[in-house]
DOTI-412771 format. One line per 10 residues: number of its first residue (from 1); for each residue x, y, z of N, C-alpha, C. Coordinates in nm, 4 decimals. Example, Ala and Ser with C-alpha at 12.3 -4.5 7.8 and 13.67 -1.06 7.14 Angstrom:
BEGIN
1 = 1.3190/-0.5690/0.7800/1.2300/-0.4500/0.7800/1.3200/-0.3300/0.7800; 1.2850/-0.2250/0.7080/1.3670/-0.1060/0.7140/1.2900/0.0030/0.7870
This chain:
BEGIN
1 = 2.9873/4.4194/0.5230/2.9412/4.5719/0.5079/2.8761/4.6089/0.6474; 2.8964/4.7229/0.6941/2.8636/4.8033/0.8424/2.7299/4.8573/0.7931; 2.6208/4.8188/0.8795/2.5048/4.8879/0.8518/2.4533/4.9389/1.0003; 2.3346/4.9979/1.0086/2.3007/5.0663/1.1534/2.1871/4.9506/1.1749; 2.2056/4.9108/1.2674/2.1383/4.8045/1.3745/2.0560/4.8649/1.4833; 1.9506/4.8332/1.5007/1.8590/4.8621/1.6106/1.8118/4.7311/1.7063; 1.8458/4.7217/1.8365/1.8010/4.5916/1.9098/1.7250/4.6335/2.0027; 1.6051/4.6160/2.0028/1.5023/4.6298/2.1432/1.5012/4.5314/2.2365; 1.5261/4.5772/2.3715/1.5335/4.4941/2.4694/1.6735/4.4610/2.4892; 1.7833/4.5370/2.4203/1.9269/4.4979/2.4262/2.0061/4.5250/2.5500
11 = 1.9238/4.5716/2.6679/1.9868/4.5841/2.7692/2.0213/4.4620/2.8635; 1.9599/4.3718/2.8333/1.9548/4.2278/2.9075/1.9372/4.0940/2.8146; 1.9936/3.9823/2.8691/1.9360/3.8644/2.8149/1.9768/3.8274/2.6699; 1.8657/3.8143/2.5932/1.8780/3.7807/2.4653/1.9124/3.8884/2.3785; 1.8666/4.0173/2.3971/1.8898/4.1401/2.3447/2.0432/4.1717/2.3632; 2.0965/4.1526/2.5029/2.2122/4.1840/2.5024/2.3366/4.0837/2.4256; 2.3030/3.9838/2.4187/2.3649/3.8796/2.3266/2.3654/3.9272/2.1973; 2.2429/3.9567/2.1323/2.2175/3.9961/2.0005/2.2980/4.1169/1.9583; 2.2989/4.2127/2.0455/2.3607/4.3409/2.0339/2.4843/4.3346/2.0344; 2.5728/4.2397/2.1072/2.7121/4.2122/2.1266/2.7444/4.1457/1.9805
21 = 2.6583/4.0538/1.9385/2.6677/3.9543/1.8194/2.6969/4.0695/1.6933; 2.6017/4.1494/1.6985/2.5885/4.2376/1.5658/2.7000/4.3429/1.5491; 2.7431/4.3716/1.6898/2.8546/4.4681/1.6899/2.9659/4.3969/1.6623; 2.9989/4.2642/1.6782/3.1088/4.2023/1.6444/3.1106/4.1633/1.4973; 2.9863/4.1781/1.4351/2.9776/4.1717/1.2954/3.0154/4.2883/1.2244; 3.0454/4.3948/1.2849/3.1053/4.5100/1.2343/2.9657/4.6357/1.2097; 2.8497/4.5931/1.2817/2.7435/4.6812/1.2573/2.7450/4.7897/1.3735; 2.6972/4.9140/1.3227/2.6578/5.0317/1.4318/2.5405/4.9723/1.4976; 2.5380/4.9529/1.6238/2.4188/4.9187/1.6971/2.3676/5.0107/1.8004; 2.2571/5.0156/1.8050/2.1650/5.1175/1.9016/2.1034/5.0138/1.9914
31 = 2.1454/5.0087/2.1073/2.0879/4.9309/2.2149/1.9710/5.0127/2.2741; 1.8556/4.9519/2.2646/1.7232/5.0228/2.3135/1.6692/4.9486/2.4144; 1.6311/4.9947/2.5361/1.5878/4.9277/2.6369/1.5190/5.0246/2.7400; 1.3887/4.9707/2.8013/1.3259/5.0235/2.8916/1.4067/5.0766/3.0190; 1.4990/4.9941/3.0387/1.6031/5.0353/3.1519/1.7208/5.1093/3.0719; 1.7325/5.2276/3.0927/1.8348/5.2935/3.0016/1.9746/5.2659/3.0574; 2.0059/5.2520/3.2041/2.0990/5.2320/3.2766/2.1667/5.0999/3.1943; 2.0771/4.9833/3.2007/2.1239/4.8663/3.1352/2.1590/4.8767/2.9964; 2.1026/4.9724/2.8985/2.1448/4.9903/2.7771/2.2794/5.0479/2.7862; 2.2944/5.1286/2.8742/2.4227/5.2218/2.8565/2.5346/5.1113/2.9047
41 = 2.5216/5.0258/3.0085/2.6143/4.9177/3.0198/2.6236/4.8321/2.8904; 2.5357/4.7924/2.8399/2.5757/4.6889/2.7161/2.6508/4.7625/2.6066; 2.6215/4.8906/2.5880/2.6708/4.9883/2.4658/2.8156/5.0327/2.5102; 2.8349/5.0505/2.6351/2.9611/5.0694/2.6728/3.0573/4.9580/2.6676; 2.9983/4.8325/2.7053/3.0772/4.7106/2.6824/3.1171/4.6737/2.5288; 3.0297/4.7196/2.4445/3.0541/4.6897/2.3097/3.1828/4.8115/2.2707; 3.1623/4.9309/2.3215/3.2410/5.0136/2.2523/3.3966/5.0116/2.3323; 3.3952/4.9415/2.4523/3.5076/4.8983/2.5099/3.5943/4.7952/2.4338; 3.5242/4.7219/2.3784/3.5753/4.6256/2.2815/3.6293/4.6569/2.1247; 3.6041/4.8030/2.0979/3.6246/4.8451/1.9773/3.4838/4.8744/1.8865
51 = 3.3926/4.8076/1.9118/3.2578/4.8292/1.8553/3.2017/4.9513/1.8604; 3.1060/4.9720/1.7851/3.0216/5.1118/1.7903/2.8715/5.1031/1.8273; 2.8381/5.1387/1.9442/2.7106/5.1352/1.9984/2.6515/5.2624/2.0461; 2.5470/5.2679/2.0578/2.4660/5.3825/2.1265/2.3521/5.3354/2.2054; 2.3469/5.3901/2.3259/2.2301/5.3544/2.4492/2.1253/5.4342/2.4102; 1.9934/5.4024/2.4063/1.8716/5.4714/2.3856/1.7507/5.3978/2.4942; 1.7275/5.4717/2.5964/1.5932/5.4351/2.6793/1.4741/5.4681/2.5967; 1.4000/5.3593/2.6032/1.2596/5.3608/2.5658/1.1495/5.2563/2.5828; 1.0529/5.2957/2.6168/0.9333/5.2109/2.6365/0.8855/5.1746/2.5046; 0.9032/5.0673/2.4372/0.8281/5.0210/2.3119/0.6905/5.0384/2.3105
61 = 0.6151/5.0210/2.4158/0.4789/5.0549/2.4030/0.4202/5.1785/2.3797; 0.5282/5.2793/2.3750/0.4718/5.4208/2.3742/0.5031/5.4788/2.2461; 0.4052/5.5175/2.1617/0.4191/5.5397/2.0217/0.5228/5.6498/2.0113; 0.5026/5.7724/2.0952/0.5718/5.8908/2.0752/0.7364/5.8621/2.1001; 0.7546/5.7791/2.2331/0.8686/5.7209/2.2568/0.9436/5.6622/2.1566; 0.8861/5.5653/2.0978/0.9348/5.4987/1.9994/0.9678/5.5810/1.8665; 0.9096/5.6725/1.8347/0.9251/5.7608/1.7130/1.0627/5.8438/1.7639; 1.0572/5.8996/1.8924/1.1982/5.9588/1.9205/1.3164/5.8878/1.9312; 1.2873/5.7808/1.9744/1.4224/5.6836/1.9915/1.4821/5.6232/1.8520; 1.3866/5.6321/1.7559/1.4288/5.5881/1.6239/1.4960/5.7221/1.5564
71 = 1.4441/5.8369/1.5967/1.4933/5.9659/1.5333/1.6247/5.9879/1.6022; 1.6631/5.9513/1.7188/1.7596/5.9413/1.7785/1.8756/5.8586/1.7155; 1.8329/5.7405/1.6742/1.9227/5.6519/1.5956/1.9581/5.7126/1.4697; 1.8737/5.7807/1.3928/1.8994/5.8306/1.2754/2.0122/5.9441/1.2734; 1.9677/6.0082/1.3692/2.0642/6.1337/1.3917/2.2009/6.0835/1.4326; 2.2241/5.9741/1.4857/2.3558/5.9229/1.5261/2.4300/5.8515/1.4159; 2.3431/5.7579/1.3596/2.3954/5.6590/1.2766/2.3286/5.6694/1.1167; 2.2536/5.7440/1.0916/2.1958/5.7459/0.9670/2.0714/5.6370/0.9434; 2.0128/5.6033/0.8323/1.8976/5.5247/0.8295/1.9339/5.3994/0.9015; 1.7958/5.3595/0.9309/1.8059/5.2000/1.0205/1.7920/5.1077/0.9067
81 = 1.9050/5.0008/0.8963/1.8697/4.9076/0.8166/1.8618/4.7453/0.8519; 1.8824/4.7272/0.9896/1.8563/4.6023/1.0531/1.7583/4.6233/1.1910; 1.6761/4.5603/1.2007/1.6153/4.5879/1.3460/1.5933/4.4290/1.3981; 1.6239/4.4094/1.5047/1.5797/4.2986/1.5872/1.4990/4.3340/1.7063; 1.3674/4.2745/1.7128/1.2830/4.3163/1.8288/1.2942/4.2156/1.9431; 1.3525/4.2331/2.0371/1.3834/4.1190/2.1597/1.3062/4.1842/2.2825; 1.2520/4.3156/2.2740/1.1965/4.3701/2.4103/1.0663/4.3056/2.4293; 1.0749/4.2454/2.5601/0.9172/4.1748/2.5985/0.8889/4.1494/2.7379; 0.7840/4.1337/2.7797/0.7602/4.0871/2.9393/0.7087/3.9393/2.9251; 0.7322/3.8744/3.0264/0.6869/3.7344/3.0544/0.6394/3.7178/3.1966
91 = 0.5737/3.6259/3.1952/0.5085/3.5961/3.3255/0.4094/3.4849/3.3337; 0.3569/3.4368/3.4503/0.2860/3.3270/3.4893/0.1494/3.3811/3.5691; 0.0227/3.3662/3.4712/-0.0804/3.3962/3.5427/-0.2033/3.2673/3.4839; -0.2545/3.2024/3.5775/-0.3781/3.1201/3.5224/-0.4568/3.1705/3.4481; -0.5246/3.1191/3.3744/-0.5914/3.1976/3.2463/-0.7111/3.2862/3.3136; -0.7872/3.2252/3.3952/-0.9228/3.2831/3.4639/-0.8732/3.3866/3.5778; -0.7375/3.3939/3.5848/-0.7067/3.4832/3.6776/-0.6337/3.6166/3.6079; -0.5915/3.6241/3.4702/-0.5678/3.7082/3.4200/-0.6465/3.8408/3.4008; -0.6176/3.9652/3.4470/-0.6946/4.0596/3.4572/-0.6823/4.1295/3.3317; -0.7766/4.2510/3.2953/-0.7790/4.2907/3.1605/-0.6470/4.3866/3.1644
101 = -0.6235/4.4324/3.2510/-0.5027/4.5342/3.2777/-0.3755/4.4696/3.2196; -0.3705/4.3491/3.2868/-0.2512/4.2685/3.2696/-0.2481/4.2145/3.1269; -0.3509/4.1748/3.0687/-0.3820/4.1253/2.9215/-0.3160/4.2436/2.8485; -0.3834/4.3536/2.8615/-0.3494/4.4781/2.7938/-0.1982/4.5023/2.7942; -0.1515/4.5088/2.8959/0.0034/4.5310/2.9337/0.0894/4.4417/2.8367; 0.0572/4.3020/2.8288/0.1327/4.2100/2.7578/0.1012/4.2584/2.6104; -0.0152/4.2970/2.5784/-0.0507/4.3296/2.4218/0.0566/4.4396/2.3819; 0.0506/4.5371/2.4764/0.1273/4.6524/2.4604/0.2624/4.6541/2.4212; 0.3329/4.5918/2.5331/0.4512/4.5465/2.4958/0.5043/4.4639/2.4254; 0.4598/4.3343/2.3921/0.5092/4.2392/2.3289/0.4455/4.2546/2.1827
111 = 0.3318/4.2723/2.1698/0.2853/4.2999/2.0397/0.2873/4.4066/1.9660; 0.2213/4.5197/2.0396/0.2040/4.6530/1.9578/0.3518/4.7075/1.9840; 0.4398/4.6739/2.0835/0.5791/4.7280/2.0805/0.6520/4.6818/1.9511; 0.6345/4.5519/1.9178/0.6881/4.5131/1.8155/0.6498/4.6088/1.6905; 0.4987/4.5885/1.6762/0.4458/4.6661/1.5774/0.5107/4.8176/1.5399; 0.5079/4.8804/1.6638/0.5601/5.0157/1.6443/0.7030/5.0371/1.5971; 0.7928/4.9462/1.6461/0.9424/4.9374/1.6136/0.9454/4.9146/1.4592; 0.8604/4.8077/1.3911/0.8801/4.7594/1.2915/0.8417/4.8694/1.1790; 0.7007/4.9258/1.2291/0.6730/5.0544/1.1611/0.7834/5.1543/1.1151; 0.8421/5.2131/1.2585/0.9235/5.3086/1.2629/1.0673/5.2858/1.1647
121 = 1.1008/5.1299/1.1510/1.1861/5.1287/1.0598/1.1878/5.1085/0.9371; 1.0723/5.0864/0.8778/1.0188/5.0360/0.7411/1.0506/5.1636/0.6426; 1.0416/5.2820/0.6970/1.0590/5.3826/0.5928/1.2008/5.4076/0.5313; 1.2920/5.3882/0.6402/1.4208/5.3726/0.6137/1.4665/5.2594/0.5217; 1.4027/5.1373/0.5404/1.4441/5.0285/0.4693/1.3773/5.0373/0.3189; 1.2511/5.0819/0.2981/1.1831/5.0988/0.1874/1.2874/5.1973/0.0989; 1.3137/5.3037/0.1684/1.3992/5.3937/0.0983/1.5182/5.3519/0.0505; 1.5944/5.2808/0.1138/1.7327/5.2018/0.0857/1.7043/5.0649/0.0160; 1.5999/5.0260/-0.0069/1.5896/4.9139/-0.0723/1.6320/4.7849/-0.0448; 1.6646/4.7887/0.0762/1.7429/4.6881/0.1646/1.6970/4.6980/0.3236
131 = 1.6569/4.5721/0.3599/1.6238/4.5646/0.5135/1.6205/4.4235/0.5710; 1.6720/4.4314/0.7083/1.6438/4.2963/0.7893/1.5754/4.3094/0.9103; 1.4573/4.2391/0.9240/1.3814/4.2577/1.0318/1.3902/4.1125/1.0935; 1.4090/4.0983/1.2229/1.4010/3.9644/1.3010/1.3156/3.9973/1.4335; 1.2408/3.9350/1.4435/1.1421/3.9354/1.5835/1.1657/3.8073/1.6568; 1.1915/3.8547/1.7861/1.1974/3.7437/1.8667/1.0872/3.7018/1.9359; 1.0149/3.5717/1.8802/0.8919/3.5331/1.9089/0.9107/3.4350/2.0543; 0.8580/3.3279/2.0537/0.8666/3.2353/2.1363/0.8077/3.0819/2.0984; 0.8576/2.9647/2.1419/0.7678/2.8646/2.1304/0.6350/2.8490/2.1999; 0.6223/2.9192/2.2941/0.4992/2.9660/2.3628/0.3835/3.0054/2.2516
141 = 0.4409/3.0563/2.1572/0.3490/3.1434/2.0494/0.3397/3.0139/1.9291; 0.4102/2.9317/1.9485/0.3697/2.8257/1.8474/0.2905/2.7025/1.9156; 0.2973/2.6809/2.0254/0.2187/2.5564/2.0937/0.1708/2.5801/2.2116; 0.1745/2.7130/2.2689/0.0855/2.7594/2.3888/0.2071/2.7264/2.5155; 0.1714/2.7578/2.6303/0.2464/2.7358/2.7642/0.1631/2.7496/2.8727; 0.1663/2.6490/2.9611/0.0936/2.6679/3.0758/0.1083/2.7865/3.1616; 0.0008/2.8585/3.1976/-0.0158/2.9572/3.2946/0.0483/3.0775/3.2141; 0.0478/3.0911/3.0809/0.1148/3.1959/2.9889/-0.0058/3.2206/2.8707; -0.1153/3.2240/2.8969/-0.2118/3.2490/2.8042/-0.1872/3.3927/2.7377; -0.1712/3.4920/2.8073/-0.1316/3.6116/2.7726/-0.0101/3.6288/2.6929
151 = 0.1022/3.5773/2.7266/0.2221/3.5740/2.6811/0.2104/3.4949/2.5413; 0.1668/3.3778/2.5638/0.1535/3.2742/2.4471/0.0663/3.3499/2.3179; -0.0068/3.4203/2.3411/-0.1050/3.4904/2.2512/-0.0167/3.6117/2.1975; 0.0510/3.6868/2.2640/0.1149/3.7845/2.1952/0.2406/3.7355/2.1067; 0.2729/3.6229/2.1691/0.4065/3.5608/2.0759/0.3403/3.5288/1.9537; 0.2420/3.4438/1.9490/0.1687/3.3991/1.8450/0.1407/3.5226/1.7344; 0.1048/3.6333/1.8107/0.0664/3.7188/1.7025/0.1770/3.8029/1.6598; 0.3098/3.7757/1.7109/0.4320/3.8483/1.6599/0.4524/3.7403/1.5447; 0.4496/3.6306/1.5608/0.4930/3.5231/1.4416/0.3985/3.5685/1.3217; 0.2610/3.5800/1.3378/0.1801/3.6108/1.2239/0.2046/3.7484/1.1599
161 = 0.2454/3.8502/1.2583/0.2763/3.9757/1.2000/0.4003/3.9693/1.1172; 0.4944/3.8944/1.1801/0.6213/3.8941/1.0994/0.6009/3.8246/0.9665; 0.5387/3.7284/0.9411/0.4999/3.6685/0.8069/0.4413/3.7640/0.7204; 0.3329/3.8339/0.7548/0.2628/3.9608/0.6850/0.3777/4.0668/0.6440; 0.4745/4.1078/0.7400/0.5638/4.2159/0.6806/0.6404/4.1552/0.5643; 0.6753/4.0350/0.5739/0.7483/3.9405/0.4862/0.6889/3.9351/0.3474; 0.5547/3.9087/0.3442/0.4704/3.9237/0.2255/0.4639/4.0364/0.1856; 0.4396/4.1586/0.2440/0.4240/4.2765/0.1994/0.5540/4.3534/0.1349; 0.6553/4.3307/0.1969/0.7864/4.3875/0.1545/0.8981/4.3066/0.0887; 0.8983/4.1788/0.0384/0.9475/4.0982/-0.0025/1.0292/4.1698/-0.1231
171 = 0.9355/4.2384/-0.1829/0.9877/4.3085/-0.3436/1.0330/4.4156/-0.3221; 1.0678/4.4908/-0.1898/1.1285/4.6045/-0.1587/1.2767/4.5755/-0.1328; 1.3114/4.4552/-0.1247/1.4613/4.4155/-0.0767/1.4477/4.3901/0.0820; 1.3240/4.3900/0.1392/1.3481/4.3633/0.2847/1.2798/4.2309/0.3287; 1.3777/4.1734/0.4252/1.3163/4.0240/0.4681/1.2710/4.0533/0.6110; 1.1969/3.9802/0.6584/1.1259/3.9566/0.7774/1.1117/3.8190/0.8302; 1.1868/3.7847/0.9331/1.1884/3.6298/1.0090/1.1688/3.6384/1.1403; 1.1177/3.5353/1.2094/1.1057/3.5242/1.3520/1.1858/3.4119/1.4150; 1.2464/3.4303/1.5266/1.3094/3.3432/1.5962/1.2302/3.3054/1.7239; 1.1942/3.1902/1.7402/1.1057/3.1609/1.8710/1.1884/3.0739/1.9525
181 = 1.2856/3.0970/2.0485/1.3468/3.0007/2.1352/1.2319/2.9258/2.2264; 1.3014/2.8318/2.2826/1.2307/2.7450/2.3789/1.2756/2.7949/2.5142; 1.3592/2.6934/2.5720/1.4059/2.7818/2.6956/1.5581/2.8223/2.7141; 1.5636/2.9292/2.7233/1.7105/2.9800/2.7066/1.7622/3.0347/2.8505; 1.8769/2.9908/2.8819/1.9382/3.0272/3.0240/1.9353/3.2014/3.0183; 1.8809/3.2632/3.1037/1.9048/3.3840/3.1128/1.8617/3.4380/3.2579; 1.8779/3.5537/3.2803/1.8471/3.6322/3.4160/1.7070/3.5976/3.4543; 1.6089/3.6400/3.3454/1.4583/3.6216/3.3673/1.4365/3.4641/3.3955; 1.4846/3.3832/3.3414/1.4600/3.2357/3.3477/1.4901/3.2162/3.4882; 1.5954/3.2512/3.5537/1.6615/3.2094/3.6777/1.5781/3.2594/3.8004
191 = 1.5464/3.3994/3.7604/1.4405/3.4611/3.8367/1.3194/3.4017/3.8840; 1.2489/3.3570/3.7463/1.1427/3.2735/3.7567/1.1373/3.1243/3.8202; 1.2698/3.0714/3.8179/1.3039/2.9663/3.8805/1.2935/2.9882/4.0471; 1.3584/3.0985/4.0793/1.3820/3.1253/4.2228/1.2446/3.1642/4.2795; 1.1593/3.2251/4.1881/1.0098/3.2586/4.2616/0.9299/3.1304/4.2391; 0.9821/2.9983/4.2057/0.9043/2.8923/4.2019/0.7880/2.8955/4.0887; 0.8266/2.9769/3.9663/0.7148/2.9733/3.8747/0.7718/2.8705/3.7365; 0.8874/2.8395/3.7755/0.9487/2.7693/3.6565/1.0354/2.6237/3.7295; 1.0141/2.5158/3.7074/1.1072/2.3914/3.7843/1.2687/2.4238/3.7631; 1.3194/2.3173/3.8414/1.4865/2.3467/3.8210/1.4981/2.3050/3.6915
201 = 1.6480/2.3441/3.6613/1.6923/2.3208/3.5035/1.6980/2.1651/3.5100; 1.7466/2.0822/3.5716/1.7376/1.9352/3.5349/1.5983/1.8873/3.5145; 1.4698/1.9485/3.5644/1.3513/1.9104/3.5229/1.3094/1.9636/3.3889; 1.3677/2.1173/3.3567/1.3507/2.1767/3.2292/1.4076/2.0647/3.1275; 1.5350/2.0255/3.1312/1.5994/1.9812/3.0311/1.5333/1.8561/2.9788; 1.4710/1.7887/3.0796/1.4050/1.6546/3.0362/1.2883/1.6628/2.8908; 1.2414/1.7922/2.9059/1.1792/1.8199/2.7668/1.2529/1.8634/2.6474; 1.3725/1.8712/2.6447/1.4617/1.9176/2.5740/1.5492/1.8069/2.5018; 1.5134/1.7507/2.3706/1.6134/1.6463/2.3215/1.7623/1.6758/2.3413; 1.7870/1.7825/2.3256/1.9298/1.8350/2.3319/1.9811/1.7963/2.4523
211 = 1.9157/1.8073/2.5540/1.9337/1.7597/2.7156/2.0130/1.8795/2.7801; 1.9596/2.0098/2.7223/2.0362/2.1294/2.8114/1.9372/2.2451/2.7630; 1.9745/2.3431/2.8362/1.9234/2.4816/2.8191/2.0054/2.5536/2.7077; 1.9246/2.6194/2.6210/2.0080/2.6999/2.5236/2.0623/2.8153/2.6038; 2.1491/2.8915/2.5347/2.2180/2.9997/2.5617/2.1947/3.1375/2.4667; 2.1900/3.2349/2.5165/2.1695/3.3749/2.3983/2.2572/3.3736/2.3190; 2.3694/3.3387/2.3100/2.4852/3.3442/2.1819/2.4197/3.2511/2.0840; 2.3577/3.1175/2.1120/2.2985/3.0559/2.0031/2.1744/3.1140/1.9496; 2.0992/3.1864/1.9979/1.9913/3.2766/1.9573/2.0588/3.3881/1.8740; 2.1746/3.4501/1.9064/2.2370/3.5854/1.8532/2.2962/3.5360/1.7074
221 = 2.3470/3.4000/1.7267/2.4110/3.3485/1.6169/2.3110/3.3575/1.4717; 2.1890/3.3040/1.5280/2.0828/3.2771/1.4113/2.0314/3.4123/1.3488; 2.0336/3.5192/1.4732/1.9748/3.6590/1.4275/2.0976/3.7178/1.3478; 2.2186/3.6917/1.3688/2.3341/3.7487/1.2892/2.3179/3.7082/1.1602; 2.3047/3.5674/1.1129/2.2794/3.5094/0.9808/2.1561/3.5988/0.9165; 2.0437/3.5857/0.9709/1.9296/3.6463/0.9001/1.9240/3.7904/0.8773; 2.0233/3.8436/0.9732/2.0578/4.0385/0.9340/2.1791/4.0240/0.8278; 2.2133/3.9385/0.7693/2.3420/3.9201/0.6815/2.3136/3.9590/0.5380; 2.3932/3.9795/0.4605/2.3776/3.9943/0.3025/2.3236/3.8648/0.2525; 2.4015/3.7393/0.2976/2.3563/3.6188/0.2646/2.2111/3.5661/0.2827
231 = 2.1355/3.6225/0.3860/2.0189/3.5897/0.4089/1.8800/3.6338/0.3068; 1.9302/3.7007/0.2220/1.8408/3.7690/0.1362/1.7019/3.6850/0.0817; 1.7474/3.5515/0.0715/1.6337/3.4733/0.0263/1.5728/3.3760/0.1199; 1.5990/3.4370/0.2729/1.5506/3.3717/0.3589/1.4338/3.4738/0.4188; 1.2833/3.4354/0.4143/1.1967/3.5302/0.4250/1.0781/3.4733/0.4758; 1.0210/3.5386/0.5779/0.8577/3.4865/0.6098/0.8840/3.3584/0.7130; 1.0211/3.3397/0.7639/1.0411/3.2005/0.8198/1.0426/3.2035/0.9777; 0.9930/3.0965/1.0245/1.0171/3.0761/1.1567/1.1113/2.9816/1.2083; 1.2195/3.0148/1.2649/1.3376/2.9499/1.2806/1.3665/2.9306/1.4221; 1.3379/2.8326/1.4860/1.3422/2.7785/1.6052/1.4922/2.7620/1.6763
241 = 1.5098/2.8015/1.7742/1.6239/2.7917/1.8572/1.5705/2.7077/1.9961; 1.5661/2.5663/1.9817/1.5096/2.5357/2.0971/1.5597/2.3573/2.1193; 1.6636/2.3293/2.0716/1.7518/2.2048/2.1080/1.6357/2.0789/2.0770; 1.5547/2.1123/1.9615/1.4829/2.0109/1.9194/1.3254/1.9903/1.9734; 1.2997/2.0815/2.0631/1.1755/2.0527/2.1538/1.0688/2.0757/2.0813; 1.0601/2.1765/1.9988/0.9529/2.1932/1.9056/0.9803/2.1927/1.7367; 0.9216/2.0694/1.6773/0.9664/2.0343/1.5429/0.8509/2.0941/1.4410
């Protein structure tokens, strides 16, 4: 069954893979990203292969921009039935060096942005008595990560918030689950390696029982299932895609 799906952070990395996978599942996909050009590239690639996609530029930390973006999706595709929140920022700063401005920026994008997007979609899902929400959190939110106190805190908050949404809306036909990846090969990861903020891949994989990095398609496949009709009894769960690194 074709439904209307919104993917935030859909212009690159995990969001791009998730957008493509949901489109391949037959859904109408709104690709939301702060980089409107990147969102357009992803949406164009989907439509070029026979899918149905719309690009919308939006800063998820801006309440009014989120409301306008979701209104644009409704105008194009109708009520929103699937939401995957992948928009996030990540970086490395030693805890005692994190400024209040930096802390607040991480909260605004990673946690408040996720909250604003879930809130914007819920009215449609409640009215339709059906909805699938998947948040992309992080293994850092489960166990912490060196020099990522701000990032880890926001992703831990995403996990707790997702569980609360699951409890509040389960009887309305809506599920909410979170997927916390560990180390996924992505442009962001490679940039951090080039900047010396992450070790080389061969060192990273030593901490992963699977012996390799994950890929975006593996995260997207899990999201695809969680957004499906068949996942209606999967709710409030933390489903890691981590090669066995976090048990």
